[in-house]
C-alpha positions in Angstrom: -0.9 15.5 -23.7 -2.5 18.6 -22.4 -3.9 19.0 -18.9 -7.7 18.7 -18.3 -9.7 21.9 -17.5 -13.0 20.2 -16.9 -14.2 18.2 -14.0 -15.1 14.5 -14.9 -17.2 14.3 -11.8 -19.4 17.3 -11.9 -18.8 18.4 -15.5 -17.8 22.0 -14.7 -15.3 23.8 -16.9 -12.3 25.8 -15.3 -10.1 28.2 -16.5 -7.0 26.2 -15.8 -5.9 22.8 -14.7 -4.7 24.5 -11.5 -8.1 25.5 -10.8 -9.5 22.1 -11.6 -7.1 20.4 -9.1 -8.1 23.0 -6.5 -11.8 22.4 -7.2 -11.3 18.6 -7.0 -9.3 18.8 -3.7 -12.2 21.0 -2.1 -15.2 19.3 -3.5 -14.2 15.7 -4.4 -11.3 14.9 -1.9 -12.6 11.5 -0.9 -14.0 10.4 -4.4 -14.3 6.8 -5.1 -16.0 7.0 -8.4 -13.8 6.1 -11.6 -15.6 7.5 -14.6 -13.8 5.3 -17.1 -14.2 2.1 -15.0 -16.3 0.5 -17.6 -13.3 0.5 -20.0 -11.1 -1.5 -17.6 -10.9 -5.2 -18.1 -11.1 -7.2 -14.8 -7.7 -8.7 -14.1 -7.5 -12.6 -13.9 -6.3 -14.2 -10.7 -3.0 -15.1 -12.1 -2.3 -11.4 -12.9 -3.2 -10.4 -9.4 -1.0 -13.1 -8.0 1.8 -12.1 -10.2 1.8 -8.5 -9.1 1.4 -9.2 -5.6 4.5 -11.5 -5.7 6.4 -8.9 -7.4 5.5 -6.6 -4.7 6.6 -8.9 -2.1 10.0 -9.7 -3.7 10.7 -5.9 -3.6 9.2 -5.6 0.0 11.6 -8.2 1.3 14.6 -6.1 0.2 13.3 -3.2 2.1 12.3 -4.8 5.3 15.3 -5.7 7.7 16.2 -6.0 11.3 19.3 -4.1 10.6 19.7 -1.0 12.7 21.2 0.8 9.7 17.9 0.2 7.5 15.5 2.2 9.6 13.3 5.1 8.7 11.1 6.0 5.8 10.9 3.5 3.0 9.8 3.9 -0.6 8.9 1.1 -3.0 8.3 1.7 -6.7 7.0 -0.5 -9.3 7.2 1.2 -12.8 4.9 -1.3 -14.6 1.9 -2.1 -12.4 -1.4 -2.2 -14.3 -4.3 0.3 -13.4 -6.9 -2.4 -13.3 -4.9 -4.6 -11.0 -4.4 -1.7 -8.5 -8.1 -0.7 -8.7 -9.5 -4.5 -8.2 -6.9 -4.8 -5.1 -7.9 -1.8 -3.4 -11.2 -0.3 -4.6 -13.4 -1.8 -1.8 -11.1 -0.3 0.9 -12.6 2.7 3.0 -9.6 4.9 2.3 -9.5 4.4 -1.3 -9.8 7.4 -3.5 -9.2 8.5 -7.0 -8.4 11.9 -8.5 -9.5 12.2 -12.1 -7.6 15.4 -12.7 -4.3 14.0 -11.7 -5.2 10.3 -12.8 -4.1 9.1 -9.4 -5.3 6.5 -7.0 -4.6 6.3 -3.3 -5.1 3.9 -0.6 -3.8 3.9 3.1 -3.6 1.4 5.8 -3.2 2.7 9.5 -2.7 1.0 12.9 -3.8 -2.4 13.9 -7.1 -2.3 11.8 -5.0 -1.6 8.7 -2.4 -4.2 9.2 -5.2 -6.9 10.0 -6.7 -5.9 6.4 -3.4 -6.0 4.6 -2.8 -9.5 5.8 -6.1 -10.4 4.5 -5.4 -8.7 1.0 -1.8 -10.3 0.6 -2.3 -13.6 2.3 1.2 -13.8 4.0 2.7 -16.3 6.4 6.0 -14.9 7.5 6.5 -11.8 9.4 8.7 -8.6 9.5 8.6 -5.4 11.5 7.0 -2.2 10.5 6.4 0.7 12.9 2.6 1.4 12.9 1.9 3.0 16.3 3.6 4.7 19.2 2.0 6.5 22.3 1.3 9.6 20.5 0.9 8.7 16.9 -0.4 6.3 14.3 1.7 5.6 11.1 0.3 4.8 7.6 1.3 2.4 4.9 0.4 4.4 1.8 -0.2 2.8 -1.5 -0.6 5.2 -4.6 -0.9 4.7 -8.5 -0.3 7.2 -11.0 0.6 7.8 -14.5 3.9 9.1 -16.0 4.0 10.2 -19.7 7.2 10.1 -21.6 7.4 11.9 -25.0 10.0 11.4 -27.6 9.7 11.9 -31.4 6.0 12.7 -31.4 5.3 9.6 -29.6 4.0 9.1 -25.9 5.0 6.2 -23.6 2.9 5.8 -20.5 4.2 4.2 -17.3 1.8 3.0 -14.8 3.5 3.3 -11.5 2.6 2.0 -8.0 4.3 3.5 -5.0 4.3 2.2 -1.5 5.6 4.3 1.6 5.9 3.1 5.0 8.3 3.4 8.1 10.5 0.9 9.8 12.3 1.2 13.2 14.9 -0.9 14.9 13.5 -1.1 18.4 12.2 -4.4 19.7 10.2 -5.8 22.4 11.9 -7.4 25.4 12.6 -11.0 24.9 9.9 -12.4 27.2 7.4 -10.2 25.2 8.8 -11.6 21.9 8.5 -15.3 23.1 4.8 -14.6 24.2 4.0 -13.1 20.9 5.4 -16.2 19.2 3.1 -18.5 21.2 0.2 -16.5 20.1 1.1 -16.9 16.6 1.7 -20.4 16.8 -1.8 -21.0 18.2 -3.4 -19.0 15.5 -1.5 -17.7 12.4 -4.2 -15.2 11.7 -3.9 -13.6 15.2 -1.6 -10.5 15.2 -2.6 -9.2 18.7 0.3 -8.6 20.9 -0.2 -9.3 24.6 2.6 -7.8 26.7 3.9 -9.9 29.6 3.0 -8.5 33.0 6.5 -8.5 34.1 7.9 -6.9 31.0 8.5 -3.2 30.7 7.1 -1.9 27.2 9.2 0.2 25.1 7.6 3.5 23.8 6.9 2.4 20.3 4.5 -0.5 19.4 4.8 -2.9 16.4 2.6 -5.1 14.6 3.7 -8.0 12.4 3.0 -7.2 8.8 3.5 -8.5 5.2 5.0 -12.0 5.8 6.2 -13.6 2.5 4.6 -16.8 0.9 6.4 -19.1 -1.3 6.2 -17.8 -4.7 4.8 -20.9 -6.2 3.5 -19.4 -9.5 6.7 -17.9 -10.3 8.8 -21.0 -9.3 6.6 -23.3 -11.5 7.4 -21.1 -14.6 11.2 -21.3 -14.0 
């Protein structure tokens, strides 16, 4: 498959694919328009739940309280349909699409991002992911792209979703953890962390993220 040399957003032609990518980055860097959107079918709720559950299963393997499992994490699903990714994230503020690269991206950052992720994935158990310290905010980044494999004059298109985030092993003091648990017991949707006045805070700040619900749909099919 040859690379495109025209812009699907403003219909300009370019001498090379490289020039098209530069143009798109400079002019359409935050594009949300999907020119072929009308060709995509809306996924069923069962499909969306299936792929959310698949993501959760992989995520559980990455999230750990082990001090040997810290740092940057990368999650890859090789068969994640384009329409499912779009309908999950298309209404988010950070959602964007690159027609030249056929690539989607959506980022979630800080407290607001985690609150939104909890709404999207409807979780009820918790694990740690580093999102803020006193100097920086950290992102959870979702991307979708196509990889084309060619053999014997045939092409196989893989639709891949990637998720990148950071974990850290630091924890709150025991009193602070106990207080946080009380808050969550009062309201499962509340994720604010209120430090104990007698507790010294560490330099990094954590938010609870991505709890794992029972995979009822999957279990029922077994």
